[in-house]
C-alpha positions in Angstrom: 0.0 0.0 0.0 2.9 2.4 0.9 6.6 2.0 1.5 5.8 1.3 5.2 2.4 -0.5 5.0 1.7 -3.9 3.4 -1.7 -5.6 3.1 -1.9 -9.3 2.2 -5.1 -11.2 1.5 -5.5 -14.9 0.7 -7.9 -17.8 0.9 -8.3 -21.5 0.3 -11.2 -23.7 -0.4 -11.6 -27.0 1.5 -13.9 -29.7 0.2 -14.9 -32.5 2.6 -17.7 -35.1 3.3 -19.3 -35.6 -0.1 -18.3 -32.3 -1.6 -19.2 -29.9 1.3 -17.2 -26.7 0.9 -15.5 -24.3 3.4 -13.8 -21.1 2.3 -11.1 -19.9 4.6 -10.0 -16.3 4.1 -6.9 -14.7 5.7 -5.8 -11.1 6.0 -2.6 -9.6 7.3 -1.7 -5.9 7.7 1.8 -4.8 8.5 3.0 -1.3 9.2 6.6 -0.5 9.7 7.1 2.3 12.3 10.9 2.4 11.8 13.7 0.0 11.0 13.2 -1.8 14.3 9.5 -1.6 15.1 6.5 -3.1 13.3 2.8 -3.3 14.2 0.6 -6.0 12.7 -2.9 -7.3 12.4 -3.9 -10.8 11.4 -7.4 -12.2 10.8 -8.0 -15.7 9.5 -10.6 -18.4 9.4 -9.5 -21.9 10.6 -10.8 -25.3 9.7 -9.9 -28.7 11.2 -11.2 -32.1 10.2 -11.1 -34.9 12.9 -8.4 -37.5 12.2 -8.9 -41.2 12.1 -7.1 -41.4 15.4 -9.6 -38.9 16.9 -12.6 -41.1 15.8 -11.1 -44.5 16.2 -8.2 -44.6 18.7 -6.3 -47.9 19.2 -6.2 -47.2 22.9 -8.5 -49.3 25.2 -9.3 -46.2 27.2 -10.7 -44.2 24.2 -14.3 -44.7 23.1 -15.0 -44.5 19.4 -17.1 -41.5 18.0 -18.5 -41.9 14.5 -20.3 -38.6 14.8 -17.3 -36.4 15.3 -17.5 -33.4 13.0 -15.0 -30.7 11.8 -14.4 -27.5 13.8 -14.3 -24.0 12.3 -13.2 -20.7 13.9 -12.0 -17.2 13.5 -8.6 -16.0 14.8 -7.8 -12.3 15.5 -4.4 -11.0 16.5 -2.9 -7.5 16.8 0.6 -6.8 18.0 4.0 -5.2 18.0 7.3 -6.7 17.0 10.7 -5.1 17.9 14.0 -6.0 16.5 16.3 -5.8 19.5 19.5 -6.6 17.4 20.2 -8.3 14.1 19.9 -11.7 15.8 17.0 -11.2 18.3 13.5 -9.9 18.5 10.6 -9.3 20.9 6.9 -9.7 20.1 3.8 -8.7 22.0 0.4 -9.6 20.8 -3.2 -9.6 21.9 -5.4 -12.4 20.4 -8.9 -13.7 20.4 -10.3 -17.0 19.1 -13.9 -17.9 18.3 -14.4 -21.6 17.5 -17.5 -23.6 16.7 -17.7 -27.4 17.1 -14.3 -27.5 18.9 -12.7 -30.9 18.8 -11.5 -31.9 22.3 -11.2 -35.0 24.5 -13.8 -35.4 27.2 -13.3 -37.6 30.2 -16.2 -40.0 30.5 -15.2 -41.8 33.7 -12.0 -42.7 35.5 -11.0 -45.2 32.8 -12.4 -43.8 29.6 -12.4 -40.7 27.4 -13.9 -39.7 24.1 -13.1 -37.1 21.4 -16.2 -35.0 21.0 -17.3 -31.6 19.6 -17.9 -28.7 22.0 -20.6 -26.3 20.9 -18.5 -23.1 21.3 -15.1 -22.1 22.4 -13.6 -18.7 22.9 -10.2 -17.4 24.2 -8.8 -13.9 24.7 -5.2 -13.5 25.8 -1.9 -11.7 25.7 1.3 -13.3 24.6 4.9 -12.0 24.9 7.6 -13.9 23.1 11.4 -13.6 22.6 13.7 -15.2 20.1 17.4 -14.8 19.9 20.6 -16.2 18.6 22.8 -15.9 21.7 26.1 -16.9 20.1 27.5 -18.9 17.2 26.3 -22.1 18.9 23.4 -21.1 21.3 19.9 -20.0 20.6 16.9 -19.4 22.9 13.1 -19.0 22.3 10.4 -18.4 24.9 6.8 -17.3 25.0 4.5 -16.4 27.9 0.7 -16.4 27.3 -2.0 -15.5 29.7 -5.5 -16.0 28.5 -9.1 -16.8 29.5 -10.3 -19.9 27.6 -14.0 -20.7 28.0 -16.2 -23.3 26.4 -19.9 -24.3 26.0 -20.1 -28.1 25.9 -23.7 -28.4 24.6 -26.2 -25.9 23.1 -28.1 -24.0 25.7 -25.4 -24.4 28.4 -23.3 -21.5 29.8 -19.6 -20.8 29.1 -17.3 -22.5 31.6 -13.6 -22.2 32.2 -11.4 -24.7 30.5 -7.8 -25.5 29.6 -4.7 -23.5 30.8 -4.8 -19.8 31.7 -1.0 -19.5 32.0 1.3 -21.2 29.5 5.1 -20.8 29.2 7.1 -22.5 26.4 10.8 -22.3 26.1 13.4 -23.9 23.8 17.2 -23.8 24.4 19.1 -24.8 21.3 22.8 -25.7 20.7 24.4 -26.3 17.3 28.0 -27.1 16.6 29.0 -28.5 13.2 27.0 -31.6 12.5 25.4 -31.8 16.0 22.2 -30.0 16.9 20.4 -30.3 20.2 17.2 -28.8 21.8 16.0 -28.7 25.4 12.3 -28.0 25.6 10.3 -27.0 28.6 6.6 -26.3 29.0 5.0 -24.9 32.1 1.2 -24.6 32.6 -0.7 -23.2 35.6 -4.2 -22.3 36.6 -5.5 -25.4 34.8 -9.1 -26.4 34.5 -8.6 -30.2 34.2 -11.1 -32.7 33.0 -11.2 -34.5 36.4 -11.7 -31.2 38.3 -13.2 -28.8 35.7 -14.0 -26.0 38.1 -10.8 -26.0 40.2 -8.5 -23.7 38.2 -5.6 -25.3 40.1 -2.7 -27.5 39.2 0.5 -27.1 37.2 2.2 -29.0 34.5 5.9 -29.3 34.0 7.1 -31.0 30.8 10.8 -31.3 29.9 12.2 -33.1 26.9 15.5 -33.3 25.0 16.6 -34.2 21.5 19.9 -34.4 19.7 20.6 -35.0 16.0 23.9 -35.8 14.4 23.9 -35.2 10.6 26.6 -37.4 9.1 26.0 -36.0 5.6 23.1 -34.8 3.5 21.5 -38.3 3.4 22.3 -39.8 6.8 21.4 -38.8 10.4 20.9 -40.2 13.9 18.5 -38.8 16.5 18.4 -39.4 20.2 15.4 -38.1 22.2 14.1 -38.3 25.8 10.5 -37.3 26.5 9.1 -36.3 29.9 12.5 -36.2 31.6 10.9 -35.3 34.9 8.6 -38.3 34.6 5.5 -36.4 35.7 2.0 -37.9 35.4 -0.3 -34.9 35.3 -2.7 -34.4 32.4 -1.0 -33.8 29.0 -3.4 -31.0 28.1 -6.1 -29.5 30.3 -9.6 -30.7 29.6 -8.2 -33.7 27.7 -8.2 -36.5 30.3 -5.0 -38.0 28.9 -2.0 -38.3 31.2 1.5 -37.6 30.1 3.3 -40.8 29.0 6.0 -42.1 31.3 9.5 -41.0 30.6 10.8 -42.7 27.4 13.7 -42.5 25.1 14.5 -43.6 21.6 17.2 -43.6 19.0 16.4 -43.3 15.3 18.4 -43.5 12.1 17.2 -41.7 9.0 18.3 -41.9 5.4 16.9 -39.7 2.7 16.9 -40.6 -1.0 
């Protein structure tokens, strides 16, 4: 639009279930205040089909749901991005989500859960994120989000609190020649869990590590450890699924 302002518009058409159509528009507005500061506005419509795993899990604790439908929603975000240096930036954004037919896992009893559609879901929050290359070998990313997620399970019901109000994600990376490693940490608090949906209590600490050694363009080996702290709280609030026990694996990959 001008030397400092850019407007982008796009869209895609999704066809599903015997030629049903869903048009998904997206819009982005960027305005450069100066060489280091940019403000932005994003608006887009989302669409998500349930997976085969959502409908027919191979877990004995999951109940099948043939009637699971797709979810649609609108996402709005406005924010500010600042370039702190050539190798690091800070971003602050205010966001709002409106979702219909939200796909989520509902706890049925102590031993069983089912993936179902919630009638309505909304979430308004603030997120602050930082990303930087600390040196030739080290990098760090972190984001802190505080929000107010609420959900209507069935038509005619009232909105209730759900999910995590506070969420912090961090990744510490190291790279040296053919070796690349990542240490990932997730912290969640003020959680509205499936077994105590009105509590707003509880925390989650999830720590994992992975390392990849790239021998050449075609060959690599990866080592990973999940749930290093071996915690057993719910994987995602309102889901009813516990974190798997600590596990590790080594994989070899060759590309052709």
